[in-house]
ZADO-1210 file (C-alpha; in nm, 4 decimals, padded with zeros to 6 digits):
<atoms>
<atom x="-00.9489" y="01.3754" z="02.5473" code="MET" pos="1"/>
<atom x="-01.0618" y="01.0385" z="02.4092" code="VAL" pos="2"/>
<atom x="-01.3488" y="00.9990" z="02.1661" code="ILE" pos="3"/>
<atom x="-01.5649" y="00.7055" z="02.2757" code="ARG" pos="4"/>
<atom x="-01.7566" y="00.5306" z="01.9974" code="PRO" pos="5"/>
<atom x="-02.1102" y="00.4076" z="02.0559" code="ASP" pos="6"/>
<atom x="-02.0454" y="00.0505" z="01.9459" code="ASP" pos="7"/>
<atom x="-01.8435" y="-00.1821" z="02.1709" code="GLU" pos="8"/>
<atom x="-01.6664" y="-00.3354" z="01.8697" code="VAL" pos="9"/>
<atom x="-01.5262" y="00.0019" z="01.7672" code="TYR" pos="10"/>
<atom x="-01.4106" y="00.0816" z="02.1224" code="ARG" pos="11"/>
<atom x="-01.0918" y="-00.1184" z="02.0521" code="VAL" pos="12"/>
<atom x="-00.9851" y="00.1432" z="01.7974" code="ASP" pos="13"/>
<atom x="-01.0474" y="00.4429" z="02.0217" code="ALA" pos="14"/>
<atom x="-00.8589" y="00.7524" z="01.9119" code="VAL" pos="15"/>
<atom x="-00.6553" y="00.9687" z="02.1475" code="TRP" pos="16"/>
<atom x="-00.6707" y="01.3324" z="02.0419" code="LEU" pos="17"/>
<atom x="-00.4395" y="01.4714" z="02.3099" code="GLY" pos="18"/>
<atom x="-00.4964" y="01.6682" z="02.6302" code="PRO" pos="19"/>
<atom x="-00.8210" y="01.8584" z="02.6819" code="GLN" pos="20"/>
<atom x="-00.8082" y="02.1814" z="02.4830" code="GLY" pos="21"/>
<atom x="-00.4763" y="02.0962" z="02.3138" code="MET" pos="22"/>
<atom x="-00.5588" y="01.8268" z="02.0619" code="THR" pos="23"/>
<atom x="-00.3109" y="01.6800" z="01.8186" code="LEU" pos="24"/>
<atom x="-00.3309" y="01.7943" z="01.4542" code="PRO" pos="25"/>
<atom x="-00.4062" y="01.4349" z="01.3463" code="TRP" pos="26"/>
<atom x="-00.6254" y="01.1537" z="01.4628" code="SER" pos="27"/>
<atom x="-00.4928" y="00.7985" z="01.4571" code="ALA" pos="28"/>
<atom x="-00.6056" y="00.4722" z="01.6101" code="ARG" pos="29"/>
<atom x="-00.3888" y="00.3276" z="01.8849" code="TYR" pos="30"/>
<atom x="-00.2922" y="00.0416" z="01.6545" code="SER" pos="31"/>
<atom x="-00.1530" y="00.2908" z="01.3994" code="ALA" pos="32"/>
<atom x="00.1125" y="00.4048" z="01.6458" code="TYR" pos="33"/>
<atom x="00.2321" y="00.0461" z="01.6921" code="GLY" pos="34"/>
<atom x="00.2307" y="-00.0180" z="01.3172" code="ILE" pos="35"/>
<atom x="00.4276" y="00.3024" z="01.2578" code="TRP" pos="36"/>
<atom x="00.6865" y="00.2180" z="01.5211" code="LEU" pos="37"/>
<atom x="00.7333" y="-00.1330" z="01.3813" code="THR" pos="38"/>
<atom x="00.7707" y="-00.0024" z="01.0246" code="LEU" pos="39"/>
<atom x="01.0078" y="00.2749" z="01.1337" code="PHE" pos="40"/>
<atom x="01.2408" y="00.0366" z="01.3159" code="VAL" pos="41"/>
<atom x="01.2255" y="-00.2042" z="01.0196" code="THR" pos="42"/>
<atom x="01.3213" y="00.0722" z="00.7748" code="VAL" pos="43"/>
<atom x="01.6116" y="00.1803" z="00.9968" code="LEU" pos="44"/>
<atom x="01.7325" y="-00.1803" z="01.0282" code="LEU" pos="45"/>
<atom x="01.7147" y="-00.2305" z="00.6503" code="VAL" pos="46"/>
<atom x="01.9144" y="00.0880" z="00.5999" code="GLU" pos="47"/>
<atom x="02.1693" y="-00.0260" z="00.8572" code="ALA" pos="48"/>
<atom x="02.2148" y="-00.3627" z="00.6835" code="VAL" pos="49"/>
<atom x="02.2347" y="-00.2146" z="00.3341" code="LEU" pos="50"/>
<atom x="02.5178" y="00.0248" z="00.2534" code="PRO" pos="51"/>
<atom x="02.2964" y="00.3309" z="00.2952" code="MET" pos="52"/>
<atom x="02.3483" y="00.6349" z="00.5102" code="SER" pos="53"/>
<atom x="02.0900" y="00.7298" z="00.7709" code="ILE" pos="54"/>
<atom x="02.0511" y="01.1032" z="00.8053" code="SER" pos="55"/>
<atom x="01.9973" y="01.2619" z="01.1424" code="ILE" pos="56"/>
<atom x="01.7090" y="01.3393" z="01.1832" code="PRO" pos="57"/>
<atom x="01.5721" y="01.0558" z="00.9661" code="PRO" pos="58"/>
<atom x="01.3218" y="01.2691" z="00.7758" code="VAL" pos="59"/>
<atom x="01.2711" y="01.0475" z="00.4700" code="TRP" pos="60"/>
<atom x="01.2382" y="00.7409" z="00.6891" code="GLU" pos="61"/>
<atom x="00.9647" y="00.9101" z="00.8931" code="VAL" pos="62"/>
<atom x="00.7792" y="01.0190" z="00.5786" code="VAL" pos="63"/>
<atom x="00.8071" y="00.6733" z="00.4232" code="LEU" pos="64"/>
<atom x="00.6749" y="00.5013" z="00.7348" code="THR" pos="65"/>
<atom x="00.3897" y="00.7505" z="00.7734" code="ILE" pos="66"/>
<atom x="00.2773" y="00.6819" z="00.4161" code="LEU" pos="67"/>
<atom x="00.3109" y="00.3050" z="00.4639" code="ALA" pos="68"/>
<atom x="00.1175" y="00.3239" z="00.7919" code="THR" pos="69"/>
<atom x="-00.1555" y="00.5250" z="00.6232" code="TYR" pos="70"/>
<atom x="-00.1794" y="00.2626" z="00.3473" code="ALA" pos="71"/>
<atom x="-00.1836" y="-00.0279" z="00.5933" code="LEU" pos="72"/>
<atom x="-00.4415" y="00.1234" z="00.8259" code="THR" pos="73"/>
<atom x="-00.6630" y="00.1785" z="00.5231" code="GLY" pos="74"/>
<atom x="-00.6676" y="-00.2006" z="00.4798" code="VAL" pos="75"/>
<atom x="-00.6404" y="-00.3158" z="00.8419" code="ILE" pos="76"/>
<atom x="-00.9306" y="-00.2447" z="01.0758" code="ASP" pos="77"/>
<atom x="-01.1427" y="-00.4192" z="01.3381" code="HIS" pos="78"/>
<atom x="-01.3211" y="-00.6309" z="01.0759" code="GLU" pos="79"/>
<atom x="-01.0030" y="-00.7245" z="00.8878" code="ARG" pos="80"/>
<atom x="-00.7084" y="-00.7614" z="01.1290" code="PRO" pos="81"/>
<atom x="-00.3458" y="-00.7865" z="01.0214" code="LEU" pos="82"/>
<atom x="-00.3389" y="-01.1674" z="01.0513" code="ALA" pos="83"/>
<atom x="-00.6252" y="-01.2083" z="00.8047" code="SER" pos="84"/>
<atom x="-00.4669" y="-00.9627" z="00.5595" code="VAL" pos="85"/>
<atom x="-00.1367" y="-01.1540" z="00.5722" code="LEU" pos="86"/>
<atom x="-00.3249" y="-01.4817" z="00.5232" code="HIS" pos="87"/>
<atom x="-00.5096" y="-01.3317" z="00.2248" code="LEU" pos="88"/>
<atom x="-00.1861" y="-01.2120" z="00.0627" code="VAL" pos="89"/>
<atom x="-00.0170" y="-01.5490" z="00.1190" code="ARG" pos="90"/>
<atom x="-00.3161" y="-01.7346" z="-00.0260" code="THR" pos="91"/>
<atom x="-00.3333" y="-01.5065" z="-00.3294" code="GLU" pos="92"/>
<atom x="00.0366" y="-01.5529" z="-00.4014" code="LEU" pos="93"/>
<atom x="00.0241" y="-01.9335" z="-00.3676" code="ARG" pos="94"/>
<atom x="-00.3021" y="-01.9937" z="-00.5542" code="THR" pos="95"/>
<atom x="-00.2523" y="-02.1680" z="-00.8895" code="PRO" pos="96"/>
<atom x="-00.3806" y="-01.9645" z="-01.1782" code="ARG" pos="97"/>
<atom x="-00.5430" y="-02.0990" z="-01.4932" code="ALA" pos="98"/>
<atom x="-00.3339" y="-02.0428" z="-01.7983" code="ARG" pos="99"/>
<atom x="-00.4766" y="-01.7987" z="-02.0440" code="LYS" pos="100"/>
<atom x="-00.5634" y="-01.9872" z="-02.3591" code="ALA" pos="101"/>
<atom x="-00.4438" y="-01.7552" z="-02.6286" code="GLY" pos="102"/>
<atom x="-00.5304" y="-01.8366" z="-02.9831" code="ARG" pos="103"/>
<atom x="-00.2664" y="-01.7918" z="-03.2500" code="PRO" pos="104"/>
<atom x="-00.3122" y="-01.4951" z="-03.4759" code="VAL" pos="105"/>
<atom x="-00.1978" y="-01.5117" z="-03.8351" code="ARG" pos="106"/>
<atom x="-00.1183" y="-01.1849" z="-04.0036" code="VAL" pos="107"/>
<atom x="-00.0662" y="-01.1761" z="-04.3760" code="SER" pos="108"/>
<atom x="00.0208" y="-00.8796" z="-04.5908" code="ALA" pos="109"/>
<atom x="-00.0927" y="-01.0560" z="-04.9092" code="GLY" pos="110"/>
<atom x="-00.4389" y="-00.9000" z="-04.9058" code="LYS" pos="111"/>
<atom x="-00.3225" y="-00.5457" z="-04.8413" code="VAL" pos="112"/>
<atom x="-00.3407" y="-00.3236" z="-05.1479" code="ARG" pos="113"/>
<atom x="-00.1026" y="-00.0380" z="-05.1776" code="SER" pos="114"/>
<atom x="-00.0559" y="00.2392" z="-05.4293" code="ARG" pos="115"/>
<atom x="00.2741" y="00.3257" z="-05.5714" code="SER" pos="116"/>
<atom x="00.4324" y="00.6510" z="-05.4694" code="HIS" pos="117"/>
<atom x="00.3967" y="00.8008" z="-05.8196" code="HIS" pos="118"/>
<atom x="00.0257" y="00.7290" z="-05.8412" code="ALA" pos="119"/>
<atom x="-00.0410" y="00.8904" z="-05.5045" code="ALA" pos="120"/>
<atom x="00.1483" y="01.2071" z="-05.6022" code="ALA" pos="121"/>
<atom x="-00.0565" y="01.2767" z="-05.9154" code="SER" pos="122"/>
</atoms>
């Protein structure tokens, strides 16, 4: 069963819910499956390169990639594709920032009055 949106722009992100009468317990755009697979393979490759052990089944890897996919698909959609998000991140990291002009602060204890310990006790 496929849910068809009314707008042609949204038709790209159609969601497959599973066979008629036996829907999946989640709904995800088609692009989310590709993002998840890419992240999952990347995590497994990073673990293979680093001296880490990969458990069978890779439960933590699956959980990590599901959370990362959820975060990415919250940012990436039909109006803001992955290429524009990557361009935005690259531009933000390379943009020169104005230095914060901090003014020096002078702290002096000369004007602080204090009572002696004996005077405070009486």
